[in-house]
N, C-alpha and C positions, 0 to 999 in steps of 0.2 A: 746878336745872332746874325749869321751871314744870310744874304738874300738868295744866293745860289745854293739850292739844296736839291741836286739831281736825284740823290738816293731817296729822299723823302717823297719827292714829286713822283718818281717812278712807282714806288710802292703804293702811294695814296691813289693816284690817278688810275693805275693798273687795277687795283682792287675795287675802286668805285665803279669804273666802267665794266669790269667783270661782273660785279653784282647786278648792275642795271640790265645788261644784255643777257646775263645768265637767268635772271628772273623772267625776262621777256621770253627767252627760249623755253623755259619751263612752263610758262603760261600757254605757249603754243604747242606744248606736248612734244618738244624735241629735246635732246640731251643738252644740259646746261653748258657742256664744254664747247658747243657750237657758239654760244654767246660769248664765252671767254675768248675764243679765237677772233670773233668779230671785234671785240674790245681791243685786242692786240693790233688788228689791222688799223683801227681808228687811231691808236696811239703810236703807230709806226710812222716812218719817214715818207711813206708812199701815199699818204692821205693828208689833206690840209688840217690845220689845227695843232693841238698839242703834240709834240714829238718827244717821247720818252727816251731816256738814255739806253740804247740798245745793249751796250756792253754790261751795264749794271743789271739790266733785266735778265740777261743770259746767266749771270752769276747767281742771281736770286733764284732763277729756275733750276740751276744746278743743286742748290740747297734742297729744293723740292724733290729732285730725283734721289738725293742722298736719304732724306727722311722717309720717302716712300719705300725705297729698297730696305731700309732699316726696319720699317714696319712689317714688310713681308718676311724678313729674316726672323722676326719675333714669333711668327707662326710656323716656322720651319725648323727642322732638325737635320743634322748631318745624315741621319738614316733616311729621311724623306728625300733628300737630294740624291743620295746614292741609289735609292730604289728606282729612279727613272734614268739612270746613266745609260742604260742599254739602248734607250731610244733617243734621249736628249742629245748625246754626243754625235752619233752618226747622222741623226735626223737634221740637226742644226747645220752640220758641215755640208751635207748633200743639198739642203735648201739654199745655203749661201752660194754654193757652186752654181746651182740652177739659176738663181736670180742674177748672179754676176754674168753668166753666159747670155741671159736674155738682155741685160743692159748693154753688153758688148755688141750684141746683134743690132740693137737700136742705134748705138753709137756709129756702127759701120754704115747703116742706112743714112745717118745724118752727115757722113763724110769725116768723122773724127778718126784719129789714129788709135792704135790698139791700147796704148797706155791710158788715153782718155776714157776709152770704153771700159777698161778694167776698173778704174777709180769710180766711174759712173755706176757700173753694175754693182760694185761692192757697196756703195752708198745706198743702193736700193734694196740690199739684201737683209739689212738689220732693222728689226722692229723697235718702236719706241717703248722704252721701259715704262714711262708714265701712262701712256695710253693702254698698253697691254694690262698693266696691273690694275688701273682704274676699271677697265672692262671686267676683269676677273672679280674684283671686289664688289662691284655693283651687282653682279650675278651670284655672289657668295660662292665662288668656285675655287678660291685660293687653297682651301684645305681639302679639296677633292683630288682624285687621281689625275684628272685632266689639268687641274690647276698646278699640281706639282710638275707635270710634264711641261707645261707652258713656262713655268719659272725656271726649270732646269734647262730648257731650250734657250731661254733668255740669257742665262748665265754663260752658256757655251758661246752664244753670239757675242756677248760682252767680251769674253776672253779673246775671241777671234779678232774683234775690232781693236782691242788693246795691242795685239800683235801687229795688226795692219798699220796702226798709227806709228809704231816703232819702225816698221820695215819700209814704209813708203819713201821716207827720205833716202834710205840706202838704195832703194830701187831707182829712184830719180837720179841719184848720183851715178849709179852704174850705167844707166841709159845715156847720161850726158858725159860719159867718159871720165867720171870722177869729179867733175865740176858741179857743184851744187849751189844754187842761189842762196843768198843770205835770208835771214828772217825765219819763216816757219820751220825750216829744216833744223836750225840750231835750237829752236824751242822744243822740238819734239825728239831730237836725236838723243840717244842715251850717252851720257858723259863717259861711262866705262867703255862702251863700244867705240866711241870716238878716240879715247886715249890709247886703246890697244889696237885700233884700226881693224876691228873685226869685220869679217865679210858677212854676207847675208845669213849664212849658216850659223856663224858665231852669234849674231844678233838674235836669231830665233832661239838658240840654246840659252843665251843669257836671259831673255825675256821669260821663257818657260821656267828657268831656274828661280827667277825672282818671284813668280807666281807661286811656285812650290814652297819657297821660303816663307812667303806671307801666310799661306795656309798653315804651314807647320807652326809658325809663331802663334797664330790664332788658336790652334788646337792645343798647343802645349802650354803657352803662357796665358793667352786670353781666356782660356777655359777656366783658369784658376783665378785670375785677377779680376775679370769683369763681374762675375757673380758675387765674389767676395766684396768688391767695392759697392755694389748695389745694396747688398744686405747691411753693410756697415753704415751707409748713409740712411737707409730705412730705419735703423735703430736710433738715429738721432731724433726721430719724430718730426723732422722738418719736411713738409711737402715741397716747399720751395727748393730746398737743396736736392731732394730726390728728383724733381723735374729737371733741375740743372744738371744733375749727374747723368741722367738719361741722354739729354741733348749733347753733353760734353763727350760721352762715350761714342755716340753715333757719329757726330761730326769729327771728333778727334781721330777715331780709328780710320774713318774714310779719308781724311786729309793725310794722315800718316802713311796709309797704304799707298796713296798716289805719289807722295814725295819720296818715300823710302824704298818702295818696291815696284813702282811704276805701273801698278794696276789702276783700274778706274776707280773714281770716287764711289760710284754706285756699287761696285763689287765689294769694296772695303766696308761700306755701310751694311750690305747684306750679311756679310760674315759677322759683323759686330752684333747685329740683331739675332742671328742664328745662335751665336755663343750665349747671348743674354737670355735666349728662350729656355735655356737649361735651368735658369733660376726660377724659383717659385714666385718671384715678383714680376715675371715677364708680362702678365696680364695688366698689372698696374702700370708698367713701363709703356705698354701699348696705349693705354688710355691717356697717359700724361702727354705723349708725343702726338696724339691724333690731331688736335687743333692746328698745330704748326704744320703737320703733314698736309692737311687739307688746304691751308692758306697758301703755302708755297707751291703746291701742285697747281693751284689756280694760276699763280704767276708764271708757271711753266707754259701753260697754254697761251697766256697773254704774250709772252716773249716769242713764241712760235708765230703767232699772228702778226707781230711787228716785222717779221722778216719777209712777209709775203707782199709782192707787188701785184695788185689785181689786174694790171695791164698785161701781165704774162698770159692770161687767159685769152686776150684778144690778139696779142702779137704772135704767139706760138701755140695755137690751139691743137694742131695735130700732134706735134712732138709731145706736148703736155698730156694729151689723152693717151698716147702710146706709153708714156712713162707711168701714168696712173694705172693702165692696164697691167703692166709688169708687176706693180706693187700689189694691186688688189686681186688680180686674176692669176698671173703667173706664179707668184710666191705662194698663194693660197692653194693652187692645184698641186704644186710640188709638195707642200707640207701635207696636204690631204692624202696623197698616194703614199708618201713616206710612212705616215702613221698607220694607214691600212696595211702596208707591207709588213709591219711589225705585229700584226694580229690584233690590233686594238679595235674596239667597236666603231661603227660609222659615226655615231654621235660624238665620240672623242675626236675623231679626225676632223669633223666639221668645226668643232669649237676651237681646236688648235689652229686650223687654217684661217678661221675668222680673226682670231687674236693676233695673227702675224700679218694681216692684210693692211699694214700701215708702216710708216717709217717715221723717225724722229731725231732725237738729239745726236746720236752718233753719226747719222747721215749728214747733219749740218757740219759737224766737225771734220768729217772726211772731205766734204765738198770744199770747205775753206782751205784745208790743207792741200788738196789737189790743185786748186787755183793758185795758191801761193807757191807751189813747187813747179808750176808751169805744166802740170800733167793733165789738167782739166780746163776746158774753156769756160768762160763766165756764163755762157749759155747753158752749160751743163749744170752749174750751180743753181741757176734760176729754175731749171726744170726739176731739180731735186727738191728745192724749196716749195715749188708749186705742187709737186706730187705729194709731198709730206702734208701740206695743208689740206688738200682735197681728200687724201686717204684718211686723215684723222676725222674730217667732217663726215666721210662716208662710213667710217667704222661701225657706228651704231646701226646703220642700215644693213651693213653686212651681217651683223649679229642677228638682226631681225629676220633677214633672209635665210640665214642658217637655221633658225628656229622653225621657220615655215617649211623649209625643205627637208628637215630631219626625218619626219615620218615617211616621206616619199623615197628619200635616199636609202633609208634602212631596209626598205622592201626590195630595192632594185640593185644595190651595191653590195656584193657579197664580201664578208670579212675574211681576210686571209686566215689560213689554218693556224691554229695555236702552235707556238713554238714547243719544242720538245721539253721534257722535264728537266734536262740538264742545263738549259739556258734560263736566263732571267725572264720569266713569263710575265706579261703585263697583268696587273691586278684587274679583275673584272670590275667594271664600274657599277656601283649600285644605282647611281642616279641617272643612268640611261635607260632604266627599265620603263616599261609602259606603266602609266599611272592606273592602278586598279582601284575602283571605288570600294569602300568598305561595306560590309553587310550589317554592321553594328547599328543599333538604334537605342535611344535612351542612354547614351554613353557620354563620356567626357572626352573632349579633344584637348590634348596637351601639346602646346607649341613650344618646342625647345626642350632638349634633354641634357642640359649642362649641369652645373653644380646645384642650381635650384630645381630645375626640372626633374632631375633624377631622384631627388628627395621626395618631390611630389608624386612621382611615379611609384616609388616604393610604398608610399602611404596608400595610394589607390589600390595597389596590388594586395596590400595587407587586409584591407576591408572588403576586397572582392568586387570592387566597382569596375564595370567594363569601361575600357578607355583605349584610345589609340594615340600615337605620337606622330607629330609632323616634325621632321628633322632633315637637314641636308648635309651634315658632315659625315663623310664615309666611315670614319672610325667609330663614331657614335652609333650610326645605323647598323654597322656590323655587330656591335655589342648588344643593341636592342634585339636584333634577330636571333642572336645566340641565346637571349633570355626569353625567346618566343613572345615578344611584345609586338603587336601589330603596328607597323610603321608605314607612313606615307612619305616618300622621299621627295624633297623639294622645298621651295620657299613658300611659307604660308601666306605671303602677300599675293601669291598667284591665285587667281580665281578658280582655275582648274583644280589646284591642289585642295582648296577649301571645299569645292564641290565633291571631290572624291572622299573627303572626310565626313560627308553626310551631315553637314551642319543643320540642315533643315530638320533632321531627326534626332539631333543631339540635345542633351540637357544642359551641358556646361562647356564653356570654352575657357581654358586656362592658359594665359600667355606668360610663359616663364622666361621669355627672352628679355634682355636688358635694354634693348633699343626702343625707346618710347615712340619715336617717329614711325618706325616700321610697325610697332604694335598698334599704333593708331590706324594705319591703313587696314590692318587685319580686323580691327574692331568695327570699322565702317562697313566692310564687306560682310562680316559675320552678322551684324545687326540687320543688314538688308536681306540676307538669306534666311534669317530666323529672328523675327522681332522679339520673341519671348525667351530666347536662350540666355542663360546666366553667364556673364562674362567677367572673369577675374583676371586682373593684370598686375604687373609689378612696376615700380618706378623708383627713381633715386632723388626726386625733389618734389616740392609742393607744386611747382609749375607743371611738371610731368603728370602728377596726379590729376590736376585740374584739366589738363589737355585730354587725357584719356577718358575722364568722366564726361567731359563735354561731347566727346565723340560717341559715347554710348556704353562705356564700361560700367558694370553694376558696382564693382568694388575694385579698388586699387591699393595694393599693399606697398608701402614705402619701407624699404629695408632698414634705414636708419631709425625710423620711428619705432619699428617693432623691436629693434635692439634696445632702444631706450626704455621701452615698456618692460622688456625682460630684465634690464638692470634695476629699474625701479621696483619691480615685483620682488626681485631677489633681496634688495635692500630692506623692503618692508617686512620681509619674512625671515629676517636674520635670526629672530628669536625662536623660530620653529626648528624642529630637528632637520639636520642637513640630509638631503637625498643621497642615496647610494650612488657612487660613481661621480665623475666630474660633471660640472654644469657647463653645457656647450651651447653656443648660439651659431646659427648658420646664416 
């Protein structure tokens, strides 16, 4: 075995340090990603001790971006994406222009030329995929209207940056009279454009044509091949092959999209997930890819931390603060007023602006390309890296501030008039409504209304037992209200949500959600609010059953065990008359 193992060292040291400092951060009640970033700083070249391979770390982080976007695509459909096009496309474009102009203004103050300001501002305009999606997932907003807007906005930014990476070498060549330095330009220049000597207009048309071709291939070919492949592998009965098929599709489509069509790896992975979401096996695919998504997302934050030189804070404090202000304040305000202008609620505008108040992976790529092309000074790259690190660190605080300011802002900031019926009107968000406490007593509180929760709800309705549902998915909430079922919108782990459900006056709490860790948080808060309430939960393993019982659940149902009991009962009663209709298990 060779003694030099940079890949193994980078993965092992990165994950170990991330675990240690992530656990410390969690203990201090701050987001674990802060610990991951600190781990990256310690593993980087700007601090003493172990120095990880930065190039390998960046590639590992890119896998994290691919898997994360693939996971988001699994919860999306083309209909969801098209439903927010009216705001995502113009909103992202206007926000990119606003941030670019602010960056050019700061560059002018620092004495840089216009092309340096353009690259600098462009790098500050695009949000980090990983940070935005992590923030949305932690708050369970991906499947809400505001989550769809944020992801649609992100996709438009992604396409804009793909176009920028192709055009920058051409722009640099035009500004230098046709002479372009070697290196990064040739790596990013399109071979077709170079062969036919296309101008900037031709390059734009070619890039857009490739994106359209990729989307067409995915909708025509991928829509048939990907679900068919998934079902064929599932029928083999091999979980190992199924997991491998999911990863092969996610990574293969992303890589093929980048190599054949020139789109980004993240965009290719998103479309792979979105096409796969049409399969009935999409939920299983999401579960199988989740552990790797989480692990590589952690490596992304570690790789970002490795780029940061802490001395930048001391050497260039004022330019760095100005850069941070553009990212956190300038971009956020632009997005806030854009969303309001389209008639969306203030709460939606605040969430979108907070999610965009950071920069990440595309910013690093643009900065490196700009320096390589001679368009951006190295000082600009350092400011972009410093601004990225600090904005990622501050992003959880921005979300906390938005949550605090939301009631005050909703009273004082008027929402624009609703668009006319002829236009694409924004869907009114259910989850921005004020939380109204229930008047029910001696009732059951049902948390989650998915496949299991809906069956429980049907049974409660049938026997006439009073109950309410806690749910945060827009589509499910809309269906509940159509059925005149009392619903409290939000995450049941939130103390205010549980208080509104009147747990103190309730008889039963039924946790139909599959996540045992989240269910555990709810059990602890529910038991504190009502020591005598009966708590029933679900689990998928003996360890989860024990975990929930230790926290105070009265009974925990493990699905696999109940299925086994049903099978045994059926076997033992084979001699009895068969019941009418098919025997089903849920």
